[in-house]
N, C-alpha and C positions, 0 to 999 in steps of 0.2 A: 909545688913545693908543700911539703906534709909541715900541718899547723905545727908549732912550739907550744908548749904548757902556757908561756904567756900569752899568745894568740889566742887559745883555746877560753884563757880567762878573760881576757879582753872582750872576746865575740859574746861570752856570757855576761859580762857585765853590760855590754852596750845593748844584748838582747833586753836586760831587766830595765834599762833607761828608754827603750822604746816601749816597751811595756807600759811605764808608769807615765810616761809623756803623754803616750795615746790614750790610756784608760782615764789617767788622772786621778781626782781625789775620788771618784765615785767608787772605788774598790775598797776605801776606808769605810763606807758607812755598813760593812757588814760587822765592824766591831760591836759587841752587845753593848758598852758601856754610852754607845753614840745613838741607840734607839729606846733606851729606857725613858726618855722624855715623853715619849706617846703615853705611859702609862701613867702619868702624873697631869694634875692640871696645869698647862703652859701659862708662863707670865704674859702678861697682857703685850708685853714687847715682842715677844715671839710671835704671839698670835697675829698681831697687827703685821708683823714682817710678812710671814705666811701668806696672810690675806694678799697683801700686795705682790707677792712673787707670783701669783696664778696667771697674769697675763703678762705677754710679752711687752706691750706697750707702758707697763707700770715697773719693768727691771729696774730701770735707774732709780724710780721713787723707792722700790725694796731695798736695793743698794744703800740709798741715804738713810733710810731707814734702820739697816743693820749698823751704820756707822754710828748715827746718833745715839742708838739705844741699846747696842750689844751689851754696855755693862748693865742694863738692868736685867740681862737674861744668867741663868744658870749656865755653867761651863758645858753641860751637855747640851743645851739649848743652841748655846754659840756655835759648837763642833757642828751642830745638824743645820744649823742657818748657814754656815758657811759653805758646807756641803751642798746644800739646797741652792744656793746661789750659783755656785760654780757649775751645777748641773745642769739649770734654766738656762744659764748661760751657753753651756754646749749644746743643748737642745735646738735653741734658736738659731745656732751659728751657720748650719748650712742654708737656712733662710735668708741670713744676713748676709751670706756670701753671694748667693744667687743675687739678690738685690744690687749688690756692689758690682756684680759681674755685667750688668746690663752696659753695651759698649758707649752709649752715651756718659755714663758714670764714669767707666773709665778713662774715655777721652778727656772730659773736663778735669778730672784728677791730675794725669799726665801734664797736661798743658800749666798747671800751677805747683805742682809738687816738688818738693825738696825734701833730701833726706831726711827720715826723724820727724816729719812735720806732723803735728798731733791732728786729730779728726777736726776739732774746732776751728783750727786757721785753716785747713783745707775746706771746710764748709763755707767760712766766711770768704774764701776768694774763689771759688768756682762762679761761673757765669749762670748757668742755667738753673732755675726755680725748683724744678723736679729734681736735680741732682742735689741741691742745697736740702730739700726735704730727707732724700735718703741718707745724707749724712747727719743731718739732724736728728733724725730717728734712732740710728745706729750709736751716735754719740751720747744721745737721752740713755739707751737701756744701757750704756756702760763699756761699750767696745772702743778699742784703738784703731788707727789706720795702720797698715803694714805694707811694706812693699814686698812681694814674693811670686817675682814673674809677671804679675799684674798688682792691682790693689785689691787688699782684703781686709775685712775685719778680724779682730783677733781679743782674746781675753786677756786683758791687762793684769797680770797677775802681780805685779809690782804695788797694787791698790789693794791687794789683800793682807798686806802687811801690817795694815792698821788694826786688822783683828788680831794680832800673834798674842797680845797681852791676855785674851780672853778666851783662848782656846788651848787644846791639851798638845803636850809635846809632840806628838806626831804631826799633828796637823802645823806647827808651827814649822816645823823641818820641811814639809813638804811646799809650804808656802815659798819658803827659802829657795828651795831648788826650781820650784816652777817659774819663780820670778826670776831668776838668774836666764833660765832658759828664754823665757817671755823678751826679756829685756835685750838678751844678746843669742839669739838662736844659732845654734852649732850647724843647721844646714838652710840656708834659703837658695829657693830654685834649682835644688839638687847640686849645690855648691858649697863646699865647707868654709863654713866663716870665722873658724878660730882654728889656730894650731893644734896638733895631735895630743901636746902635752895636757891642752883643756880638754879635748875630748875624753882622754884617759882620766882626768880628774873629776870629771862629772860621771863616767860610767863609773867610777869607784865610789863615790859619794850615792848613785842612785843604787847600786847593790846594797851598799850598808844601809840605807833606808828600807829597802826590802828585807835585808835578813833581820834589820833589828824590830821592826814593826810587821809580825808575821800577820798575813792574812787568814 
């Protein structure tokens, strides 16, 4: 069957959606206005955040610093801080996933898991001390627990919404888009989780985002 104009447009929009959700906010760091902060003396709040972001073990502390002190930053610093936080979470995610993929971790979570269970609750219910330690570490870094064929850590973009009043419009829109996908993924374990109307709606929104905020 030959593709219609609609299916070609939909395919293009879905490609944009996949590009956006796979590369994430990192592509926005190319905007000149978001890197000018390096040319001026940073605020104390921004410097403290950047210092705490350097090690995975202090990711949670860095995020708490950003939540509590983002109002003391310039908008350019706030933009950079959100970018850097997301990039740090994404950089450690493969290691976090590997730790959670250990058979003993998967089995312990499976034995107590109910749909939508928060990481903190899972940590409190598992029996093995070494499994509790893994979940405690990942919870402290800011990840959430997701069921996707197995149990995996994920970036909770909904928590980024607290930063919206302090960042530029493009990042506000991006946070909303990613929070929607994070809270209700379109595909889980290769299975479509939303109806096709929702797929089309999200694809259109992603395409509009890409077209509005040129990279």
